[in-house]
TIFIMI-548293 format. One record per residue (C-alpha): y, x, z. Coordinates in steps of 0.2 Angstrom, whole numbers. Example, Ala and Ser with C-alpha at 12.3 -4.5 7.8 and 13.67 -1.06 7.14 Angstrom:
BEGIN
+-------+-------+-------+
!     Y !     X !     Z !
+-------+-------+-------+
!   -22 !    62 !    39 !
!    -5 !    68 !    36 !
+-------+-------+-------+
This chain:
BEGIN
+-------+-------+-------+
!     Y !     X !     Z !
+-------+-------+-------+
!   500 !  -552 !   635 !
!   483 !  -551 !   629 !
!   489 !  -550 !   611 !
!   500 !  -534 !   616 !
!   485 !  -526 !   624 !
!   474 !  -529 !   609 !
!   488 !  -522 !   597 !
!   490 !  -506 !   609 !
!   471 !  -504 !   608 !
!   471 !  -506 !   589 !
!   484 !  -493 !   587 !
!   476 !  -481 !   600 !
!   459 !  -483 !   591 !
!   468 !  -479 !   574 !
!   477 !  -463 !   581 !
!   459 !  -457 !   588 !
!   452 !  -461 !   570 !
!   466 !  -452 !   562 !
!   464 !  -437 !   573 !
!   446 !  -437 !   571 !
!   448 !  -437 !   552 !
!   461 !  -423 !   552 !
!   453 !  -412 !   565 !
!   454 !  -393 !   558 !
!   439 !  -385 !   551 !
!   431 !  -372 !   563 !
!   416 !  -361 !   559 !
!   410 !  -349 !   571 !
!   395 !  -338 !   567 !
!   384 !  -328 !   579 !
!   379 !  -313 !   568 !
!   361 !  -310 !   569 !
!   357 !  -326 !   578 !
!   341 !  -336 !   574 !
!   347 !  -351 !   582 !
!   364 !  -359 !   587 !
!   372 !  -353 !   602 !
!   383 !  -362 !   615 !
!   393 !  -350 !   626 !
!   401 !  -353 !   643 !
!   412 !  -358 !   651 !
!   420 !  -368 !   636 !
!   402 !  -373 !   629 !
!   409 !  -365 !   612 !
!   396 !  -368 !   597 !
!   392 !  -353 !   587 !
!   382 !  -356 !   572 !
!   366 !  -346 !   568 !
!   367 !  -333 !   555 !
!   358 !  -338 !   540 !
!   359 !  -334 !   521 !
!   377 !  -328 !   522 !
!   373 !  -310 !   519 !
!   361 !  -295 !   519 !
!   360 !  -282 !   532 !
!   349 !  -281 !   547 !
!   350 !  -291 !   564 !
!   349 !  -281 !   580 !
!   353 !  -283 !   599 !
!   371 !  -281 !   604 !
!   381 !  -272 !   617 !
!   396 !  -281 !   623 !
!   410 !  -267 !   622 !
!   422 !  -277 !   634 !
!   424 !  -293 !   643 !
!   434 !  -301 !   629 !
!   420 !  -300 !   618 !
!   410 !  -316 !   616 !
!   394 !  -317 !   627 !
!   383 !  -315 !   612 !
!   367 !  -306 !   612 !
!   364 !  -301 !   594 !
!   374 !  -293 !   579 !
!   371 !  -288 !   561 !
!   373 !  -271 !   555 !
!   374 !  -264 !   536 !
!   365 !  -248 !   533 !
!   372 !  -237 !   519 !
!   356 !  -238 !   510 !
!   361 !  -257 !   507 !
!   377 !  -251 !   498 !
!   394 !  -247 !   503 !
!   401 !  -264 !   503 !
!   393 !  -279 !   512 !
!   400 !  -297 !   513 !
!   398 !  -313 !   522 !
!   401 !  -326 !   509 !
!   404 !  -343 !   517 !
!   406 !  -358 !   505 !
!   412 !  -376 !   507 !
!   427 !  -371 !   516 !
!   441 !  -383 !   513 !
!   457 !  -376 !   505 !
!   470 !  -372 !   517 !
!   478 !  -359 !   529 !
!   466 !  -351 !   541 !
!   465 !  -339 !   556 !
!   451 !  -327 !   553 !
!   444 !  -317 !   568 !
!   431 !  -303 !   568 !
!   422 !  -296 !   583 !
!   415 !  -279 !   581 !
!   399 !  -274 !   589 !
!   388 !  -258 !   595 !
!   369 !  -258 !   592 !
!   360 !  -258 !   608 !
!   349 !  -244 !   602 !
!   350 !  -225 !   608 !
!   349 !  -218 !   590 !
!   364 !  -227 !   584 !
!   382 !  -221 !   584 !
!   391 !  -230 !   598 !
!   407 !  -233 !   587 !
!   405 !  -236 !   569 !
!   421 !  -234 !   559 !
!   424 !  -245 !   543 !
!   437 !  -255 !   533 !
!   438 !  -274 !   532 !
!   444 !  -285 !   518 !
!   447 !  -303 !   516 !
!   447 !  -311 !   499 !
!   448 !  -294 !   491 !
!   462 !  -287 !   502 !
!   459 !  -273 !   515 !
!   468 !  -278 !   531 !
!   461 !  -267 !   544 !
!   453 !  -251 !   547 !
!   444 !  -247 !   564 !
!   451 !  -232 !   574 !
!   441 !  -220 !   584 !
!   439 !  -226 !   602 !
!   441 !  -244 !   598 !
!   427 !  -250 !   610 !
!   437 !  -243 !   624 !
!   452 !  -254 !   622 !
!   451 !  -273 !   624 !
!   463 !  -277 !   610 !
!   454 !  -267 !   598 !
!   437 !  -275 !   599 !
!   442 !  -288 !   586 !
!   453 !  -291 !   572 !
!   463 !  -307 !   568 !
!   473 !  -312 !   552 !
!   481 !  -328 !   544 !
!   476 !  -330 !   526 !
!   476 !  -344 !   513 !
!   459 !  -349 !   505 !
!   461 !  -358 !   489 !
!   444 !  -358 !   480 !
!   433 !  -367 !   493 !
!   425 !  -352 !   500 !
!   429 !  -336 !   510 !
!   423 !  -318 !   508 !
!   423 !  -306 !   522 !
!   418 !  -289 !   517 !
!   414 !  -273 !   527 !
!   416 !  -256 !   518 !
!   408 !  -241 !   525 !
!   418 !  -225 !   527 !
!   404 !  -213 !   531 !
!   406 !  -215 !   550 !
!   391 !  -225 !   555 !
!   385 !  -242 !   549 !
!   396 !  -257 !   551 !
!   391 !  -269 !   564 !
!   398 !  -286 !   566 !
!   395 !  -297 !   582 !
!   404 !  -313 !   576 !
!   415 !  -321 !   564 !
!   428 !  -336 !   566 !
!   435 !  -346 !   552 !
!   448 !  -358 !   561 !
!   460 !  -369 !   551 !
!   478 !  -369 !   556 !
!   494 !  -379 !   550 !
!   498 !  -375 !   531 !
!   516 !  -372 !   537 !
!   511 !  -361 !   552 !
!   521 !  -344 !   553 !
!   532 !  -348 !   538 !
!   543 !  -332 !   540 !
!   552 !  -330 !   523 !
!   554 !  -338 !   505 !
!   540 !  -325 !   501 !
!   528 !  -333 !   513 !
!   514 !  -342 !   505 !
!   497 !  -339 !   497 !
!   500 !  -321 !   491 !
!   503 !  -315 !   509 !
!   491 !  -311 !   523 !
!   498 !  -309 !   541 !
!   487 !  -297 !   552 !
!   489 !  -299 !   571 !
!   495 !  -282 !   578 !
!   501 !  -289 !   595 !
!   501 !  -305 !   604 !
!   507 !  -304 !   622 !
!   510 !  -317 !   636 !
!   523 !  -309 !   646 !
!   521 !  -311 !   665 !
!   503 !  -318 !   663 !
!   490 !  -311 !   675 !
!   476 !  -310 !   663 !
!   472 !  -312 !   644 !
!   468 !  -329 !   638 !
!   462 !  -338 !   622 !
!   470 !  -354 !   616 !
!   455 !  -364 !   624 !
!   459 !  -357 !   640 !
!   477 !  -364 !   639 !
!   470 !  -381 !   633 !
!   479 !  -378 !   617 !
!   480 !  -389 !   602 !
!   465 !  -385 !   591 !
!   478 !  -383 !   576 !
!   483 !  -367 !   584 !
!   468 !  -358 !   579 !
!   462 !  -353 !   597 !
!   474 !  -338 !   597 !
!   471 !  -323 !   609 !
!   486 !  -319 !   620 !
!   484 !  -303 !   629 !
!   493 !  -302 !   646 !
!   507 !  -289 !   650 !
!   517 !  -288 !   667 !
!   528 !  -273 !   663 !
!   535 !  -264 !   647 !
!   532 !  -247 !   656 !
!   548 !  -248 !   667 !
!   543 !  -252 !   685 !
!   560 !  -261 !   689 !
!   555 !  -276 !   678 !
!   550 !  -292 !   687 !
!   539 !  -306 !   683 !
!   543 !  -325 !   684 !
!   532 !  -341 !   684 !
!   535 !  -359 !   685 !
!   525 !  -376 !   686 !
!   539 !  -385 !   678 !
!   535 !  -394 !   662 !
!   542 !  -384 !   647 !
!   550 !  -395 !   633 !
!   548 !  -392 !   614 !
!   529 !  -385 !   615 !
!   513 !  -389 !   606 !
!   524 !  -395 !   591 !
!   519 !  -392 !   573 !
!   517 !  -381 !   563 !
!   513 !  -368 !   576 !
!   507 !  -377 !   591 !
!   512 !  -365 !   605 !
!   504 !  -370 !   622 !
!   515 !  -375 !   635 !
!   508 !  -362 !   648 !
!   515 !  -348 !   636 !
!   532 !  -352 !   642 !
!   528 !  -354 !   661 !
!   528 !  -335 !   663 !
!   541 !  -322 !   659 !
!   546 !  -304 !   661 !
!   565 !  -302 !   667 !
!   575 !  -286 !   669 !
!   584 !  -280 !   685 !
!   600 !  -272 !   689 !
!   591 !  -255 !   689 !
!   586 !  -257 !   671 !
!   596 !  -271 !   662 !
!   588 !  -269 !   646 !
!   571 !  -275 !   642 !
!   563 !  -264 !   629 !
!   545 !  -265 !   622 !
!   538 !  -250 !   611 !
!   522 !  -249 !   601 !
!   514 !  -238 !   588 !
!   513 !  -245 !   570 !
!   508 !  -239 !   553 !
!   524 !  -232 !   544 !
!   531 !  -239 !   529 !
!   525 !  -257 !   532 !
!   533 !  -274 !   535 !
!   532 !  -282 !   552 !
!   535 !  -301 !   555 !
!   541 !  -302 !   574 !
!   540 !  -318 !   583 !
!   550 !  -319 !   600 !
!   547 !  -333 !   613 !
!   559 !  -339 !   626 !
!   562 !  -352 !   639 !
!   575 !  -351 !   653 !
!   563 !  -354 !   668 !
!   574 !  -343 !   680 !
!   580 !  -356 !   693 !
!   596 !  -346 !   695 !
!   602 !  -350 !   677 !
!   606 !  -367 !   675 !
!   618 !  -369 !   661 !
!   625 !  -362 !   644 !
!   633 !  -345 !   645 !
!   625 !  -339 !   661 !
!   613 !  -327 !   651 !
!   617 !  -319 !   634 !
!   609 !  -305 !   626 !
!   607 !  -296 !   609 !
!   591 !  -292 !   602 !
!   588 !  -275 !   593 !
!   574 !  -269 !   582 !
!   573 !  -250 !   581 !
!   591 !  -250 !   586 !
!   597 !  -262 !   573 !
!   604 !  -279 !   580 !
!   594 !  -293 !   572 !
!   600 !  -308 !   584 !
!   617 !  -307 !   593 !
!   623 !  -317 !   607 !
!   606 !  -326 !   611 !
!   609 !  -339 !   624 !
!   592 !  -348 !   627 !
!   600 !  -364 !   635 !
!   612 !  -366 !   622 !
!   600 !  -363 !   607 !
!   585 !  -373 !   614 !
!   596 !  -387 !   622 !
!   591 !  -386 !   640 !
!   583 !  -376 !   653 !
!   564 !  -376 !   653 !
!   565 !  -378 !   634 !
!   556 !  -367 !   622 !
!   565 !  -356 !   609 !
!   556 !  -346 !   595 !
!   565 !  -333 !   585 !
!   558 !  -324 !   570 !
!   563 !  -309 !   560 !
!   553 !  -299 !   547 !
!   559 !  -280 !   545 !
!   552 !  -265 !   536 !
!   547 !  -250 !   548 !
!   547 !  -232 !   541 !
!   542 !  -223 !   556 !
!   527 !  -224 !   567 !
!   535 !  -234 !   582 !
!   542 !  -251 !   583 !
!   554 !  -255 !   598 !
!   561 !  -272 !   602 !
!   575 !  -273 !   614 !
!   584 !  -286 !   623 !
!   601 !  -280 !   628 !
!   611 !  -292 !   640 !
!   629 !  -295 !   637 !
!   632 !  -309 !   649 !
!   623 !  -311 !   665 !
!   617 !  -294 !   667 !
!   598 !  -298 !   664 !
!   587 !  -301 !   649 !
!   571 !  -312 !   649 !
!   556 !  -315 !   637 !
!   541 !  -326 !   638 !
!   530 !  -320 !   623 !
!   529 !  -308 !   609 !
!   519 !  -309 !   592 !
!   520 !  -295 !   580 !
!   511 !  -297 !   562 !
!   509 !  -284 !   549 !
!   514 !  -292 !   532 !
!   501 !  -287 !   519 !
!   503 !  -293 !   501 !
!   486 !  -301 !   494 !
!   478 !  -292 !   480 !
!   476 !  -300 !   464 !
!   457 !  -303 !   461 !
!   445 !  -300 !   447 !
!   443 !  -314 !   434 !
!   430 !  -325 !   440 !
!   420 !  -325 !   424 !
!   419 !  -306 !   424 !
!   413 !  -306 !   442 !
!   399 !  -318 !   437 !
!   394 !  -308 !   423 !
!   393 !  -292 !   433 !
!   381 !  -302 !   445 !
!   370 !  -307 !   431 !
!   370 !  -289 !   424 !
!   366 !  -283 !   442 !
!   351 !  -294 !   443 !
!   344 !  -291 !   425 !
!   346 !  -273 !   426 !
!   338 !  -272 !   444 !
!   352 !  -262 !   451 !
!   347 !  -252 !   466 !
!   353 !  -258 !   483 !
!   363 !  -242 !   486 !
!   376 !  -248 !   473 !
!   380 !  -263 !   484 !
!   390 !  -273 !   471 !
!   395 !  -287 !   484 !
!   412 !  -295 !   485 !
!   425 !  -291 !   472 !
!   422 !  -277 !   459 !
!   440 !  -271 !   458 !
!   448 !  -275 !   475 !
!   451 !  -269 !   488 !
!   457 !  -255 !   477 !
!   451 !  -242 !   490 !
!   433 !  -248 !   488 !
!   429 !  -252 !   469 !
!   412 !  -255 !   464 !
!   402 !  -239 !   458 !
!   399 !  -239 !   439 !
!   412 !  -253 !   436 !
!   429 !  -248 !   429 !
!   444 !  -259 !   432 !
!   461 !  -262 !   423 !
!   475 !  -274 !   428 !
!   477 !  -286 !   415 !
!   496 !  -291 !   416 !
!   493 !  -307 !   405 !
!   482 !  -316 !   418 !
!   488 !  -305 !   432 !
!   470 !  -302 !   437 !
!   459 !  -287 !   436 !
!   446 !  -286 !   422 !
!   432 !  -274 !   419 !
!   435 !  -261 !   405 !
!   420 !  -249 !   407 !
!   402 !  -248 !   413 !
!   395 !  -231 !   418 !
!   378 !  -234 !   424 !
!   369 !  -219 !   415 !
!   354 !  -210 !   423 !
!   352 !  -223 !   437 !
!   334 !  -228 !   436 !
!   338 !  -245 !   429 !
!   322 !  -254 !   422 !
!   327 !  -272 !   417 !
!   335 !  -279 !   401 !
!   352 !  -281 !   395 !
!   357 !  -300 !   396 !
!   368 !  -310 !   384 !
!   380 !  -313 !   397 !
!   387 !  -296 !   395 !
!   398 !  -303 !   382 !
!   408 !  -311 !   396 !
!   414 !  -294 !   400 !
!   426 !  -296 !   385 !
!   438 !  -283 !   390 !
!   425 !  -268 !   389 !
!   430 !  -253 !   380 !
!   416 !  -242 !   386 !
!   397 !  -245 !   390 !
!   386 !  -231 !   395 !
!   368 !  -236 !   400 !
!   360 !  -220 !   393 !
!   345 !  -212 !   402 !
!   337 !  -227 !   410 !
!   322 !  -237 !   406 !
!   330 !  -253 !   400 !
!   319 !  -263 !   388 !
!   320 !  -278 !   376 !
!   332 !  -282 !   362 !
!   350 !  -276 !   360 !
!   359 !  -293 !   363 !
!   368 !  -299 !   348 !
!   382 !  -305 !   359 !
!   388 !  -287 !   360 !
!   396 !  -290 !   344 !
!   409 !  -302 !   351 !
!   416 !  -288 !   363 !
!   430 !  -284 !   350 !
!   438 !  -270 !   361 !
!   422 !  -260 !   362 !
!   424 !  -242 !   357 !
!   410 !  -233 !   365 !
!   392 !  -240 !   366 !
!   378 !  -227 !   372 !
!   361 !  -235 !   374 !
!   352 !  -219 !   371 !
!   335 !  -214 !   380 !
!   329 !  -231 !   384 !
!   316 !  -242 !   378 !
!   326 !  -255 !   367 !
!   315 !  -263 !   353 !
!   318 !  -274 !   339 !
!   331 !  -272 !   325 !
!   350 !  -267 !   326 !
!   360 !  -283 !   326 !
!   371 !  -286 !   311 !
!   384 !  -292 !   324 !
!   387 !  -274 !   329 !
!   395 !  -272 !   313 !
!   410 !  -283 !   319 !
!   415 !  -270 !   332 !
!   429 !  -263 !   321 !
!   435 !  -253 !   335 !
!   419 !  -244 !   339 !
!   420 !  -225 !   336 !
!   404 !  -219 !   345 !
!   387 !  -228 !   344 !
!   372 !  -219 !   352 !
!   356 !  -229 !   350 !
!   345 !  -213 !   349 !
!   328 !  -211 !   357 !
!   323 !  -229 !   358 !
!   309 !  -240 !   349 !
!   321 !  -248 !   336 !
!   315 !  -253 !   319 !
!   321 !  -261 !   303 !
!   336 !  -258 !   292 !
!   352 !  -251 !   300 !
!   366 !  -264 !   295 !
!   376 !  -258 !   281 !
!   392 !  -262 !   290 !
!   387 !  -249 !   302 !
!   381 !  -236 !   290 !
!   398 !  -237 !   280 !
!   408 !  -233 !   296 !
!   400 !  -215 !   296 !
!   413 !  -211 !   283 !
!   428 !  -215 !   294 !
!   425 !  -202 !   307 !
!   414 !  -213 !   318 !
!   400 !  -204 !   327 !
!   384 !  -214 !   327 !
!   367 !  -208 !   331 !
!   351 !  -217 !   327 !
!   338 !  -203 !   327 !
!   322 !  -204 !   336 !
!   318 !  -222 !   332 !
!   303 !  -221 !   320 !
!   305 !  -238 !   313 !
!   323 !  -237 !   308 !
!   328 !  -234 !   289 !
!   342 !  -236 !   277 !
!   355 !  -223 !   281 !
!   356 !  -204 !   277 !
!   345 !  -194 !   290 !
!   333 !  -208 !   291 !
!   319 !  -213 !   279 !
!   323 !  -225 !   264 !
!   319 !  -243 !   266 !
!   314 !  -247 !   248 !
!   299 !  -258 !   246 !
!   292 !  -251 !   263 !
!   289 !  -264 !   275 !
!   292 !  -261 !   294 !
!   277 !  -260 !   305 !
!   281 !  -278 !   312 !
!   281 !  -285 !   295 !
!   264 !  -276 !   290 !
!   256 !  -283 !   306 !
!   263 !  -300 !   302 !
!   256 !  -300 !   284 !
!   239 !  -294 !   290 !
!   238 !  -307 !   303 !
!   243 !  -320 !   291 !
!   229 !  -315 !   279 !
!   216 !  -315 !   292 !
!   221 !  -333 !   298 !
!   221 !  -339 !   279 !
!   204 !  -332 !   277 !
!   197 !  -339 !   292 !
!   203 !  -356 !   287 !
!   195 !  -355 !   270 !
!   179 !  -349 !   277 !
!   179 !  -363 !   290 !
!   182 !  -376 !   276 !
!   168 !  -370 !   265 !
!   156 !  -370 !   280 !
!   160 !  -388 !   284 !
!   159 !  -393 !   266 !
!   141 !  -385 !   264 !
!   135 !  -393 !   280 !
!   141 !  -410 !   275 !
!   133 !  -408 !   258 !
!   116 !  -403 !   265 !
!   117 !  -418 !   276 !
!   120 !  -430 !   261 !
!   106 !  -423 !   252 !
!    94 !  -423 !   265 !
!    97 !  -441 !   269 !
!    95 !  -446 !   251 !
!    79 !  -438 !   250 !
!    72 !  -447 !   265 !
!    78 !  -464 !   259 !
!    69 !  -460 !   242 !
!    53 !  -456 !   249 !
!    51 !  -472 !   260 !
!    54 !  -485 !   246 !
!    39 !  -495 !   239 !
!    44 !  -494 !   221 !
!    45 !  -476 !   224 !
!    27 !  -474 !   229 !
!    21 !  -484 !   214 !
!    30 !  -474 !   202 !
!    24 !  -458 !   210 !
!     5 !  -464 !   208 !
!     8 !  -469 !   190 !
!    17 !  -453 !   186 !
!     3 !  -444 !   193 !
!   -11 !  -453 !   183 !
!    -2 !  -450 !   167 !
!     0 !  -431 !   171 !
!   -19 !  -431 !   175 !
!   -23 !  -440 !   158 !
!   -12 !  -428 !   149 !
!   -20 !  -413 !   157 !
!   -38 !  -419 !   154 !
!   -34 !  -422 !   135 !
!   -26 !  -405 !   134 !
!   -41 !  -397 !   141 !
!   -53 !  -406 !   129 !
!   -42 !  -401 !   114 !
!   -43 !  -383 !   119 !
!   -61 !  -383 !   121 !
!   -64 !  -390 !   103 !
!   -54 !  -377 !    95 !
!   -61 !  -363 !   105 !
!   -79 !  -369 !   102 !
!   -78 !  -376 !    84 !
!   -83 !  -365 !    68 !
!   -71 !  -353 !    61 !
!   -61 !  -358 !    46 !
!   -60 !  -341 !    40 !
!   -78 !  -338 !    41 !
+-------+-------+-------+
């Protein structure tokens, strides 16, 4: 007996450990918060907002009771650029429910309702509508998205109607197979929640209020008791419902314990909502036979129509689910051309229709993103050139296509199925930095226009590797140094403007020869350039830099020679001085000195006597 208990305990412990290891990833951020926040009544943890984005933190006003009880938000003034993003790293690859609550800044000088667009991973999936703060189900947006690169980027795009303001973000992992609606389902599809209704429920609830499985993503279920027809009735039960809380969607049991049922006065159940036209919608319908009057197969049968077309015929809940009080989920994805979507349950047996819950998703094809190397190169360029904040340059440069970066021109590359940068137009923007070598990573560039700025430094030789380049305009800047020989490798180049800089040296012959092939090159107003018609001849002339180098070299050489001579002279003097002192101090030197002095005196005396005899003797000519 003890062995069996030990075995059960071991299995139970293993299951607990497995559950702990496999708990879904969850990240909740209280935007603008300086500290982590726990909210009641569920004690939900919201992480502080740190190092995810720019913008300005501020106090928040809660638009509705559905909004999390958080006191701060973060807003993004247009002066910070039209695109601003939350970039969250270290997110495991997988399938996620992403939810964003919007905020209203609690200051009188702010517009009550900012209107802006929202994108995830480069795909725009929602635009706020006027009046959103007055509708409970519009104070947030929710979508299912696959994340595949270890991070998530959520961006907010200004539309000129107030500064985007965000109260909270939630990144909640769900099962990879959740809401598998068609063969096209997968990483290239985003499902935006349009409606999620719990029929017959008294009040809205989140998954946590249902004590739902964490892998369900804490979905929000709005409550509805009528479809606008007063003859409808609501049902509820406390009976257990079979086939709930199962993978991959993990629907909570309580969802199937309430329902709306039609009556004799209005046998059809019809739900109608406004939608955006020319879109695809994935519809999930939830049923459980909880009516005590229905106990077996064939007692309630109905057809399901979407905008008048039968999509499910002869639906018998008991037959299809296997029993009463057993969950049944039906899914259909349909195109909608008009502005309304109507779901109708039309009874064919039993006289009444029933439904427990409805989910409606807009199907959005995910945008192809820009090549990662080119995104990184643009970020390096942004930093090197000191790009003003008003440009933004956050998120993906090419997508969403409704909001490309200003100054970066995009083209879709069918070979890689990615967006690439084929042009830079940043002329007359007050740029003051330098041009980095990493610009060569933008290998699809056909045009570069950086004229009319204050860019300094050398022209990077790496520009010569962008073989597709046709136009290069760096005029009216402060570029210095020589023109790189590598620019001659740009065989497609047909316009080159380097005028009005501080360039020097010989223009590469490979560029000068191109002038004969209808290319338009401008090198004027560079005092140090030479070597082509219109500029001075190079000949034996040396550039200013070369002349300065020669003068400096000569000065250094003279200084070295002078220093060596001074050292040699000083050393020579020291040696001679030492020798003289040594000679004077020696005994034999003193004796020799006295002897020499006596000899000299004797010689001098004899000479004087001889001179006197001659001078005083008789003249031989006398």
